[in-house]
C-alpha positions as CSV (number, residue, x, y, z in Angstrom):
1,R,-42.5,104.4,-7.6
2,F,-42.7,103.4,-11.1
3,E,-43.6,107.2,-13.2
4,G,-44.9,108.2,-16.0
5,G,-47.4,105.6,-16.9
6,M,-47.5,102.8,-18.7
7,S,-44.5,103.4,-21.4
8,G,-42.2,105.6,-18.0
9,R,-39.2,104.2,-16.8
10,W,-38.4,103.3,-12.8
11,P,-36.8,106.1,-11.2
12,R,-33.5,106.8,-11.4
13,G,-30.6,105.3,-9.6
14,E,-33.6,102.6,-8.6
15,G,-33.9,99.4,-10.1
16,M,-36.1,96.1,-10.2
17,E,-34.6,94.7,-6.7
18,A,-35.7,98.2,-4.9
19,Y,-39.2,96.7,-5.6
20,F,-38.9,93.5,-6.0
21,P,-35.9,92.1,-3.6
22,R,-33.9,89.1,-4.8
23,R,-34.2,85.9,-2.5
24,E,-31.1,83.1,-2.5
25,D,-31.7,79.9,-3.3
26,P,-30.2,77.9,-0.2
27,D,-30.0,74.9,-2.2
28,M,-28.0,76.5,-4.3
29,E,-25.8,78.2,-2.0
30,R,-25.2,74.6,-0.2
31,S,-24.2,73.1,-3.6
32,K,-21.6,76.1,-4.4
33,L,-19.9,74.9,-0.9
34,L,-19.6,71.1,-1.6
35,L,-18.8,72.1,-5.4
36,S,-16.1,74.4,-3.5
37,F,-15.0,71.3,-1.7
38,F,-14.7,68.8,-3.9
39,K,-12.7,70.8,-6.0
40,Y,-9.6,71.0,-4.4
41,W,-10.2,66.7,-3.9
42,D,-10.4,66.3,-7.4
43,V,-8.2,62.8,-8.4
44,P,-5.7,64.3,-10.9
45,R,-6.3,62.1,-14.6
46,S,-3.4,59.4,-14.7
47,T,-1.0,59.0,-17.4
48,M,-0.8,55.9,-17.8
49,A,-2.3,53.4,-20.2
50,P,-5.6,51.8,-19.0
51,P,-4.5,47.9,-18.1
52,P,-5.8,45.4,-21.5
53,S,-8.9,43.7,-21.5
54,P,-8.9,40.6,-20.6
55,M,-9.9,39.4,-24.0
56,W,-7.0,41.1,-25.7
57,L,-4.5,38.8,-23.7
58,W,-5.8,35.8,-24.7
59,T,-5.9,36.6,-27.8
60,E,-2.2,37.0,-27.8
61,S,-1.3,33.9,-25.3
62,C,0.0,30.7,-27.0
63,A,-2.2,28.8,-26.3
64,F,-4.8,30.9,-28.3
65,K,-2.5,30.9,-31.4
66,A,-2.1,27.2,-30.9
67,A,-5.7,26.4,-30.9
68,S,-6.4,28.9,-34.2
69,G,-3.6,27.0,-36.0
70,V,-5.8,23.7,-34.7
71,L,-8.5,24.8,-36.3
72,I,-6.9,26.9,-39.5
73,G,-5.2,23.7,-40.3
74,G,-7.5,21.5,-40.3
75,G,-10.2,24.2,-42.0
76,V,-6.6,23.6,-44.9
77,G,-6.4,19.9,-44.5
78,V,-10.1,18.9,-45.1
79,M,-10.5,21.5,-48.5
80,M,-6.8,20.1,-49.7
81,G,-7.7,16.0,-49.0
82,L,-10.7,16.5,-50.6
83,F,-9.5,18.3,-53.6
84,F,-6.8,15.2,-53.8
85,G,-9.2,12.7,-53.4
86,V,-10.9,13.4,-56.3
87,L,-8.1,14.3,-58.6
88,G,-7.0,10.9,-57.6
89,A,-10.4,9.0,-58.1
90,D,-9.6,6.2,-60.8
91,P,-12.8,6.1,-63.2
92,S,-11.5,4.3,-65.4
93,V,-12.8,0.0,-66.2
94,S,-10.4,-2.4,-65.7
95,F,-10.3,-5.5,-67.8
96,G,-9.0,-9.0,-67.0
97,P,-6.9,-11.9,-69.0
98,G,-8.2,-11.9,-72.5
99,G,-9.6,-8.4,-72.5
100,R,-12.4,-9.3,-70.3
101,M,-14.3,-6.3,-68.7
102,V,-14.3,-7.5,-65.0
103,P,-17.9,-7.3,-63.5
104,Q,-18.1,-3.7,-61.9
105,A,-19.5,-3.3,-58.4
106,P,-23.3,-1.8,-58.2
107,L,-23.5,2.1,-58.7
108,A,-24.5,2.5,-55.0
109,E,-21.2,0.5,-53.2
110,Q,-19.0,2.4,-55.8
111,V,-20.7,5.4,-54.5
112,V,-20.0,4.5,-51.4
113,S,-16.7,3.6,-51.4
114,A,-15.3,6.6,-53.3
115,W,-16.7,8.7,-50.4
116,R,-15.4,6.6,-48.1
117,G,-12.0,6.7,-49.3
118,L,-12.1,10.6,-50.4
119,G,-13.4,11.3,-46.5
120,D,-10.1,8.9,-45.3
121,K,-8.2,11.3,-47.7
122,A,-9.4,14.5,-46.6
123,N,-9.3,13.1,-42.5
124,W,-5.6,11.8,-42.9
125,Y,-5.1,15.9,-44.6
126,M,-6.8,17.5,-41.7
127,K,-5.2,16.2,-38.5
128,S,-2.0,16.4,-40.7
129,F,-2.0,20.2,-41.5
130,A,-3.5,20.5,-37.7
131,V,-0.7,19.3,-36.5
132,I,2.1,21.2,-38.2
133,T,0.2,24.5,-37.8
134,A,-0.6,23.4,-34.2
135,L,3.4,23.2,-33.5
136,F,4.4,25.8,-36.1
137,S,1.4,28.7,-34.3
138,G,2.8,27.7,-30.8
139,L,6.6,27.3,-31.2
140,D,6.6,30.6,-32.9
141,C,4.8,32.5,-30.3
142,V,6.8,31.3,-27.5
143,I,10.0,32.4,-29.5
144,E,8.4,35.7,-30.1
145,K,8.2,36.7,-26.7
146,A,10.9,34.7,-25.7
147,R,13.2,36.9,-27.5
148,G,10.8,40.0,-27.4
149,K,11.4,40.6,-31.7
150,H,9.2,39.8,-34.0
151,D,11.0,39.0,-37.2
152,V,12.5,36.5,-39.8
153,L,14.5,34.6,-37.2
154,N,11.7,33.7,-35.3
155,G,9.7,31.6,-38.0
156,G,12.9,30.4,-39.1
157,L,13.5,28.8,-35.1
158,S,10.2,27.8,-35.3
159,G,9.7,26.0,-38.3
160,C,13.5,24.1,-37.6
161,A,11.5,22.9,-34.5
162,T,8.4,22.3,-36.2
163,G,10.5,20.1,-39.1
164,A,12.7,18.2,-36.4
165,I,9.3,17.1,-34.1
166,L,7.5,16.0,-36.9
167,A,10.8,14.1,-38.0
168,V,12.0,12.9,-34.7
169,K,11.2,9.6,-35.0
170,Q,12.6,8.5,-37.6
171,G,16.3,9.2,-36.3
172,P,18.9,12.6,-36.0
173,Q,19.8,12.9,-40.0
174,A,15.5,12.8,-40.5
175,A,15.6,14.9,-38.0
176,G,18.0,17.4,-39.0
177,L,16.4,17.3,-42.9
178,G,13.0,17.6,-41.5
179,C,14.9,21.5,-39.7
180,A,16.6,22.5,-42.5
181,G,13.6,22.0,-45.2
182,F,10.7,23.5,-42.5
183,A,13.4,26.5,-41.4
184,A,14.4,27.4,-45.5
185,F,10.3,27.2,-46.1
186,S,9.0,28.9,-43.5
187,V,11.8,31.9,-44.1
188,A,10.7,31.8,-48.1
189,I,7.1,31.8,-47.3
190,D,7.9,35.0,-44.6
191,A,10.3,37.1,-47.0
192,L,7.5,36.5,-49.8
193,M,4.8,38.2,-47.1
194,H,6.9,40.9,-46.0
195,Q,8.8,41.7,-49.6
196,S,6.4,44.8,-50.0
197,D,7.8,46.5,-46.5
């Protein structure tokens, strides 16, 4: 019984539960039972690192590095060919016997001929640089994976192999010189890039 009117209090020793008994929710009881069951079957967290993604495996493969070398080397070769082609253009006017000026071709033909020569030079540089960078990148990756180390010796060995392969058609002496030249160049570049380490 509530005593004291609106400003009163509950009788001593009795609470709200005495007048409004609490009901247990059957769904809540089932949830507690399921949670207690799954608590003992919880899978422990693994201490191993997650497996690498396929994209990471592909980018770390030697085939990807060789293909990247082809694209990068080809782009650098095109720029070098265009640069040297422009520098090598001869704008002088040729003179024949007696100081007579040789007749020039029409301007349109001169432009077409100049662009054709520029394109041929850029194409030659593109192929050369693409082959060199593909060989060097691919061999460097193979040697690094075989040795299990990343040091300057990898660059020297891959440079030597690249130089020897490029000059093998000219004989063993040329192959040896190409090996030594490319190895020295590779070691020098590697040392220059890592001199701050």
